[in-house]
DSSP file (Angstrom, degrees, kcal/mol; ACC not computed):
  #  RESIDUE AA STRUCTURE BP1 BP2  ACC     N-H-->O    O-->H-N    N-H-->O    O-->H-N    TCO  KAPPA ALPHA  PHI   PSI    X-CA   Y-CA   Z-CA
    1    1 A M              0   0    0      0, 0.0     2,-0.4     0, 0.0     0, 0.0   0.000 360.0 360.0 360.0 -80.9    0.0    0.0    0.0
    2    2 A F        -     0   0    0      1,-0.0     2,-0.3     0, 0.0     0, 0.0  -0.823 360.0-115.1-103.7 143.9    2.3    2.8    1.2
    3    3 A A        -     0   0    0     -2,-0.4     2,-0.5     1,-0.1    -1,-0.0  -0.598  32.7-122.4 -75.1 133.4    6.0    2.7    0.9
    4    4 A S        -     0   0    0     -2,-0.3     2,-0.1     4,-0.1    -1,-0.1  -0.639  24.0-146.4 -80.6 125.4    7.7    2.6    4.3
    5    5 A T     >  -     0   0    0     -2,-0.5     4,-2.5     1,-0.1     5,-0.2  -0.409  26.6-107.5 -84.1 167.5   10.1    5.4    5.0
    6    6 A A  H  > S+     0   0    0      1,-0.2     4,-2.0     2,-0.2     5,-0.1   0.867 120.2  50.5 -63.9 -36.1   13.2    5.0    7.0
    7    7 A R  H  > S+     0   0    0      2,-0.2     4,-2.1     1,-0.2    -1,-0.2   0.912 111.7  46.6 -69.0 -42.1   11.7    7.0    9.9
    8    8 A R  H  > S+     0   0    0      2,-0.2     4,-2.4     1,-0.2    -2,-0.2   0.902 112.1  50.9 -66.8 -40.5    8.4    5.0    9.9
    9    9 A A  H  X S+     0   0    0     -4,-2.5     4,-2.0     1,-0.2    -1,-0.2   0.893 111.0  48.7 -64.5 -38.9   10.4    1.7    9.8
   10   10 A A  H  X S+     0   0    0     -4,-2.0     4,-2.2     2,-0.2    -1,-0.2   0.887 111.5  49.8 -67.6 -38.2   12.6    2.8   12.8
   11   11 A A  H  X S+     0   0    0     -4,-2.1     4,-1.7     1,-0.2    -2,-0.2   0.901 112.2  47.2 -67.7 -40.3    9.5    3.9   14.8
   12   12 A Q  H  X S+     0   0    0     -4,-2.4     4,-1.6     2,-0.2    -2,-0.2   0.880 112.2  50.3 -68.6 -37.1    7.8    0.5   14.1
   13   13 A A  H  X S+     0   0    0     -4,-2.0     4,-0.9     1,-0.2    -2,-0.2   0.904 113.7  43.9 -68.2 -40.9   10.9   -1.5   15.0
   14   14 A S  H  < S+     0   0    0     -4,-2.2    -1,-0.2     1,-0.2    -2,-0.2   0.809 113.3  51.7 -76.0 -27.6   11.5    0.4   18.3
   15   15 A A  H  < S+     0   0    0     -4,-1.7    -1,-0.2    -5,-0.2    -2,-0.2   0.813 109.9  48.3 -77.2 -29.9    7.8    0.3   19.3
   16   16 A S  H  < S+     0   0    0     -4,-1.6     2,-0.4    -5,-0.1    -1,-0.2   0.671 109.4  53.6 -88.9 -15.6    7.4   -3.5   18.8
   17   17 A T  S  < S-     0   0    0     -4,-0.9     2,-0.2    -5,-0.1    -1,-0.0  -0.905  74.9-132.4-121.1 149.1   10.5   -4.6   20.7
   18   18 A S    >   -     0   0    0     -2,-0.4     3,-0.8     1,-0.1    -3,-0.1  -0.610  20.1-124.6 -92.6 155.8   11.7   -3.9   24.2
   19   19 A A  T 3  S+     0   0    0      1,-0.2    -1,-0.1    -2,-0.2    -5,-0.0   0.732 114.2  50.1 -68.8 -21.4   15.2   -2.9   25.0
   20   20 A Y  T 3  S+     0   0    0      2,-0.1    -1,-0.2     3,-0.0     3,-0.1   0.442  86.8 106.4 -97.5  -1.2   15.3   -5.8   27.4
   21   21 A A  S <  S-     0   0    0     -3,-0.8     2,-0.1     1,-0.1    -4,-0.0  -0.451  82.5 -95.8 -75.7 151.3   14.1   -8.4   24.9
   22   22 A P        -     0   0    0      0, 0.0     2,-0.9     0, 0.0    -1,-0.1  -0.377  32.7-124.5 -67.3 146.1   16.6  -10.9   23.6
   23   23 A K        -     0   0    0     -3,-0.1     2,-0.4    -2,-0.1    -3,-0.0  -0.820  29.0-158.8 -94.1 108.9   18.2  -10.0   20.3
   24   24 A Y        -     0   0    0     -2,-0.9     2,-0.4     2,-0.0     0, 0.0  -0.688  10.9-176.3 -90.9 138.6   17.6  -12.9   17.9
   25   25 A T        -     0   0    0     -2,-0.4    -2,-0.0     0, 0.0     0, 0.0  -0.984  22.5-135.2-130.4 146.4   19.7  -13.4   14.9
   26   26 A I        -     0   0    0     -2,-0.4     2,-0.1     0, 0.0    -2,-0.0  -0.896  28.0-130.8-100.0 117.4   19.3  -16.1   12.2
   27   27 A P        -     0   0    0      0, 0.0     2,-0.3     0, 0.0     7,-0.0  -0.368  20.1-114.9 -69.5 146.3   22.7  -17.6   11.4
   28   28 A R        -     0   0    0     -2,-0.1     7,-0.4     2,-0.0     2,-0.3  -0.637  39.5-173.2 -79.0 135.3   23.7  -17.9    7.7
   29   29 A T        -     0   0    0     -2,-0.3     2,-0.4     5,-0.1     5,-0.2  -0.927  20.9-164.3-130.3 153.9   24.0  -21.4    6.6
   30   30 A A  B >  S-A   33   0A   0      3,-2.2     3,-1.3    -2,-0.3    -2,-0.0  -0.969  85.6  -8.5-136.6 122.5   25.2  -23.2    3.5
   31   31 A A  T 3  S-     0   0    0     -2,-0.4     3,-0.1     1,-0.3    -1,-0.0   0.799 130.5 -57.8  59.8  30.9   24.2  -26.9    3.0
   32   32 A G  T 3  S+     0   0    0      1,-0.2     2,-0.4     0, 0.0    -1,-0.3   0.549 115.9 107.7  82.0   7.6   22.9  -26.9    6.6
   33   33 A M  B <   -A   30   0A   0     -3,-1.3    -3,-2.2     4,-0.0    -1,-0.2  -0.936  59.8-138.5-121.6 141.4   26.2  -25.8    8.2
   34   34 A T     >  -     0   0    0     -2,-0.4     4,-2.4    -5,-0.2     5,-0.2  -0.335  39.2 -97.0 -81.8 175.8   27.3  -22.5    9.7
   35   35 A L  H  > S+     0   0    0     -7,-0.4     4,-2.1     1,-0.2     5,-0.2   0.910 124.1  50.0 -63.8 -42.3   30.7  -21.1    9.0
   36   36 A G  H  > S+     0   0    0      1,-0.2     4,-2.0     2,-0.2    -1,-0.2   0.904 112.0  47.4 -63.4 -41.8   32.1  -22.5   12.3
   37   37 A T  H  > S+     0   0    0      1,-0.2     4,-2.7     2,-0.2     5,-0.2   0.897 110.4  52.4 -65.7 -40.0   30.8  -26.0   11.6
   38   38 A A  H  X S+     0   0    0     -4,-2.4     4,-2.4     1,-0.2    -2,-0.2   0.878 109.0  50.3 -64.3 -37.1   32.1  -25.9    8.0
   39   39 A I  H  X S+     0   0    0     -4,-2.1     4,-2.3     2,-0.2    -1,-0.2   0.912 112.1  47.3 -66.8 -42.3   35.6  -24.9    9.3
   40   40 A Q  H  X S+     0   0    0     -4,-2.0     4,-2.0     2,-0.2    -2,-0.2   0.940 115.1  44.5 -64.3 -47.5   35.6  -27.8   11.8
   41   41 A V  H  X S+     0   0    0     -4,-2.7     4,-2.4     1,-0.2    -2,-0.2   0.897 113.9  51.2 -64.7 -40.3   34.4  -30.4    9.3
   42   42 A G  H  X S+     0   0    0     -4,-2.4     4,-2.4    -5,-0.2    -1,-0.2   0.888 109.2  49.3 -65.3 -40.1   36.9  -29.1    6.7
   43   43 A S  H  X S+     0   0    0     -4,-2.3     4,-2.0     2,-0.2    -1,-0.2   0.888 112.7  47.5 -69.2 -37.0   39.8  -29.3    9.0
   44   44 A I  H  X S+     0   0    0     -4,-2.0     4,-2.2     2,-0.2    -2,-0.2   0.924 113.4  48.1 -66.9 -43.6   39.0  -32.8   10.1
   45   45 A A  H  X S+     0   0    0     -4,-2.4     4,-2.3     1,-0.2    -2,-0.2   0.882 110.7  51.7 -64.9 -37.8   38.5  -33.8    6.4
   46   46 A A  H  X S+     0   0    0     -4,-2.4     4,-2.5     2,-0.2    -1,-0.2   0.902 108.8  51.0 -65.8 -40.2   41.8  -32.2    5.5
   47   47 A G  H  X S+     0   0    0     -4,-2.0     4,-2.2     2,-0.2    -2,-0.2   0.922 112.2  45.7 -62.4 -44.5   43.6  -34.1    8.2
   48   48 A F  H  X S+     0   0    0     -4,-2.2     4,-2.7     2,-0.2     5,-0.2   0.890 112.3  52.5 -65.3 -38.2   42.2  -37.4    7.1
   49   49 A G  H  X S+     0   0    0     -4,-2.3     4,-2.5     2,-0.2     5,-0.2   0.910 110.3  46.6 -64.6 -42.6   43.0  -36.6    3.5
   50   50 A V  H  X S+     0   0    0     -4,-2.5     4,-2.5     2,-0.2     5,-0.3   0.920 114.2  48.3 -65.3 -43.0   46.6  -35.8    4.2
   51   51 A A  H  X S+     0   0    0     -4,-2.2     4,-2.0    -5,-0.2    -2,-0.2   0.932 115.7  43.0 -64.0 -45.6   47.0  -38.9    6.3
   52   52 A L  H  X S+     0   0    0     -4,-2.7     4,-2.4     2,-0.2    -2,-0.2   0.896 115.1  49.8 -68.7 -39.0   45.4  -41.2    3.7
   53   53 A G  H  X S+     0   0    0     -4,-2.5     4,-2.1    -5,-0.2    -2,-0.2   0.927 113.3  44.1 -66.3 -45.2   47.3  -39.5    0.8
   54   54 A S  H  X S+     0   0    0     -4,-2.5     4,-2.1    -5,-0.2    -1,-0.2   0.881 113.9  51.6 -69.0 -36.0   50.7  -39.8    2.4
   55   55 A G  H  X S+     0   0    0     -4,-2.0     4,-2.0    -5,-0.3    -2,-0.2   0.911 109.9  49.0 -63.8 -41.8   50.0  -43.3    3.5
   56   56 A A  H  X S+     0   0    0     -4,-2.4     4,-2.5     2,-0.2    -2,-0.2   0.889 109.7  52.9 -66.0 -38.0   49.0  -44.3    0.0
   57   57 A L  H  < S+     0   0    0     -4,-2.1    -1,-0.2     1,-0.2    -2,-0.2   0.920 113.1  42.4 -62.9 -43.0   52.2  -42.7   -1.4
   58   58 A F  H  < S+     0   0    0     -4,-2.1     3,-0.4     2,-0.2    -1,-0.2   0.771 113.3  52.1 -79.4 -24.1   54.5  -44.6    0.9
   59   59 A I  H >< S+     0   0    0     -4,-2.0     3,-0.6     1,-0.2    -2,-0.2   0.917 117.2  39.0 -70.9 -43.4   52.6  -47.9    0.5
   60   60 A F  G >< S+     0   0    0     -4,-2.5     3,-1.3     1,-0.2     6,-0.2   0.193  86.2 108.4 -89.6  17.3   52.8  -47.6   -3.3
   61   61 A G  G 3  S+     0   0    0     -3,-0.4    -1,-0.2     1,-0.3    -2,-0.1   0.692  71.9  58.1 -67.5 -19.4   56.4  -46.2   -3.1
   62   62 A E  G <  S+     0   0    0     -3,-0.6    -1,-0.3    -4,-0.1    -2,-0.1   0.545  79.2 101.2 -89.5  -7.3   57.9  -49.4   -4.5
   63   63 A V  S <> S-     0   0    0     -3,-1.3     4,-2.8     1,-0.1     3,-0.3  -0.675  75.6-137.3 -74.2 124.7   55.8  -49.2   -7.7
   64   64 A P  H  > S+     0   0    0      0, 0.0     4,-2.7     0, 0.0     5,-0.3   0.844  99.4  52.8 -57.5 -36.7   58.3  -47.9  -10.2
   65   65 A R  H  > S+     0   0    0      2,-0.2     4,-2.3     1,-0.2     5,-0.3   0.926 114.0  41.9 -65.8 -44.0   55.9  -45.4  -11.8
   66   66 A V  H  >>S+     0   0    0     -3,-0.3     4,-2.0    -6,-0.2     5,-1.8   0.912 115.9  50.6 -67.4 -42.8   55.0  -43.8   -8.5
   67   67 A R  H  <>S+     0   0    0     -4,-2.8     5,-1.7    -7,-0.2    -2,-0.2   0.929 118.4  35.9 -62.4 -46.6   58.6  -43.8   -7.3
   68   68 A N  H  <5S+     0   0    0     -4,-2.7    -2,-0.2    -5,-0.2    -1,-0.2   0.870 123.9  39.6 -78.7 -36.3   60.0  -42.2  -10.4
   69   69 A D  H  <5S+     0   0    0     -4,-2.3    -3,-0.2    -5,-0.3    -2,-0.2   0.795 133.0  11.0 -86.3 -28.3   57.1  -39.8  -11.3
   70   70 A I  T ><5S+     0   0    0     -4,-2.0     3,-1.1    -5,-0.3     4,-0.3   0.802 124.6  43.5-114.7 -58.3   56.1  -38.6   -7.8
   71   71 A L  G > <S+     0   0    0     -5,-1.8     3,-1.0     1,-0.3    -3,-0.2   0.802 108.6  56.1 -72.4 -30.2   58.5  -39.5   -5.0
   72   72 A R  G 3 <S+     0   0    0     -5,-1.7    -1,-0.3    -6,-0.3     6,-0.1   0.612 100.6  61.7 -76.9  -9.4   61.8  -38.7   -6.7
   73   73 A K  G <  S+     0   0    0     -3,-1.1    -1,-0.2    -6,-0.2    -2,-0.2   0.529  84.2  94.8 -90.4  -7.2   60.5  -35.1   -7.4
   74   74 A L  S X> S-     0   0    0     -3,-1.0     3,-1.2    -4,-0.3     4,-0.8  -0.657  87.4-105.4 -83.1 138.5   60.2  -34.4   -3.6
   75   75 A P  T 34 S+     0   0    0      0, 0.0    -1,-0.1     0, 0.0    -2,-0.1  -0.344 101.0  10.6 -63.7 145.3   63.2  -32.7   -2.0
   76   76 A Y  T 34 S+     0   0    0      1,-0.1     4,-0.2    -4,-0.1    -4,-0.1   0.250 118.6  73.3  71.0 -10.3   65.4  -34.9    0.2
   77   77 A L  T <> S+     0   0    0     -3,-1.2     4,-2.1    -6,-0.1    -1,-0.1   0.511  71.4  83.7-104.5  -7.7   63.6  -38.0   -1.0
   78   78 A D  T  < S+     0   0    0     -4,-0.8    -1,-0.1     1,-0.2    -6,-0.1   0.883  95.8  41.6 -65.7 -37.3   65.2  -38.1   -4.5
   79   79 A T  T >4 S+     0   0    0      1,-0.2     3,-0.8     2,-0.2    -1,-0.2   0.819 111.9  56.4 -77.9 -29.8   68.3  -39.9   -3.3
   80   80 A Y  T 34 S+     0   0    0     -4,-0.2    -2,-0.2     1,-0.2    -1,-0.2   0.893 112.4  40.7 -67.4 -39.6   66.4  -42.3   -1.0
   81   81 A Y  T 3< S+     0   0    0     -4,-2.1     2,-0.7   -10,-0.1    -1,-0.2   0.252  83.5 121.0 -94.7  12.7   64.2  -43.5   -3.8
   82   82 A D    <   +     0   0    0     -3,-0.8    -3,-0.0     1,-0.1    -4,-0.0  -0.693  31.9 172.2 -78.4 114.5   67.0  -43.7   -6.3
   83   83 A R        +     0   0    0     -2,-0.7     2,-0.1     2,-0.1    -1,-0.1  -0.102  19.4 145.6-116.0  33.4   67.1  -47.4   -7.4
   84   84 A T        -     0   0    0      1,-0.1    -2,-0.0     0, 0.0     0, 0.0  -0.460  49.5-122.6 -73.5 145.5   69.6  -47.3  -10.3
   85   85 A I        -     0   0    0     -2,-0.1     5,-0.1     1,-0.1    -1,-0.1  -0.748  28.6-116.6 -88.5 127.5   71.9  -50.3  -10.7
   86   86 A P    >>  -     0   0    0      0, 0.0     3,-1.0     0, 0.0     4,-0.8  -0.238  23.7-114.9 -60.9 155.0   75.6  -49.4  -10.6
   87   87 A A  T 34 S+     0   0    0      1,-0.3     3,-0.5     2,-0.2    -2,-0.0   0.833 113.9  56.0 -63.0 -33.4   77.5  -50.1  -13.7
   88   88 A E  T 34 S+     0   0    0      1,-0.2    -1,-0.3     3,-0.0    -3,-0.0   0.720 109.0  47.3 -74.4 -18.8   79.7  -52.8  -12.1
   89   89 A D  T <4 S+     0   0    0     -3,-1.0    -1,-0.2     2,-0.0    -2,-0.2   0.549  88.7  97.3 -95.3  -8.9   76.6  -54.8  -11.1
   90   90 A N     <  -     0   0    0     -4,-0.8    -3,-0.0    -3,-0.5     0, 0.0  -0.702  58.8-160.5 -83.7 119.7   74.8  -54.6  -14.5
   91   91 A P              0   0    0      0, 0.0    -1,-0.1     0, 0.0    -4,-0.0   0.627 360.0 360.0 -76.9  -9.9   75.5  -57.8  -16.5
   92   92 A F              0   0    0      0, 0.0    -2,-0.0     0, 0.0     0, 0.0   0.445 360.0 360.0 -98.9 360.0   74.6  -56.1  -19.8
């Protein structure tokens, strides 16, 4: 009907609520989680992901493709995973 002006909206807001009434806020959510919950779930998932990923790398570390393509490119692990046969031990 009538457009509410800023003065009318302020008067209606102050008249309908008491100064002693609780101030309610509706938290913002995405996929049913608040920001704090999303941070907690994300940090737990990241920890499990790092643990599973590093475990899988070191379990499959003896596979030549994983060893040469991934693990030998990491600093300080390149000499550890070097499996070259010395020339004196090579029969060919």
